[in-house]
C-alpha positions, 0 to 999 in steps of 0.5 A, spaced: 838 447 405 840 442 410 836 439 415 838 434 420 834 431 426 838 428 432 835 424 438 839 423 444 837 418 449 839 420 456 834 415 460 836 408 463 833 404 458 833 402 451 827 405 447 824 403 440 823 409 435 818 409 430 815 413 425 808 413 427 803 415 433 804 410 438 796 410 439 796 406 432 800 400 436 805 399 441 809 394 437 816 394 438 818 396 431 822 401 428 829 402 431 832 402 437 835 408 441 840 405 446 840 408 453 846 413 453 846 414 446 845 419 440 843 418 433 841 421 426 834 420 425 833 424 419 837 427 414 835 432 408 832 430 403 829 424 406 825 428 411 818 425 414 812 429 416 808 426 422 809 423 429 815 420 432 814 415 438 818 412 443 816 406 446 820 404 452 820 396 455 818 399 462 817 406 465 819 412 462 825 415 459 828 421 457 829 423 450 832 430 447 830 432 440 835 437 436 834 439 429 838 444 425 
């Protein structure tokens, strides 16, 4: 079985992606998903079960998540 999770940032600013709830803290840690880019964030067998948060420097951004 193969599992792949891809995030696409269609927004106009970079976003920090981290594997924990944003309510824990709003520190910019994890990895950056640059504006107008896509990245594999999870590939089997290295799976994560939990909340994934995105933190933008200012305002909002549009992030799409695709898993297959």
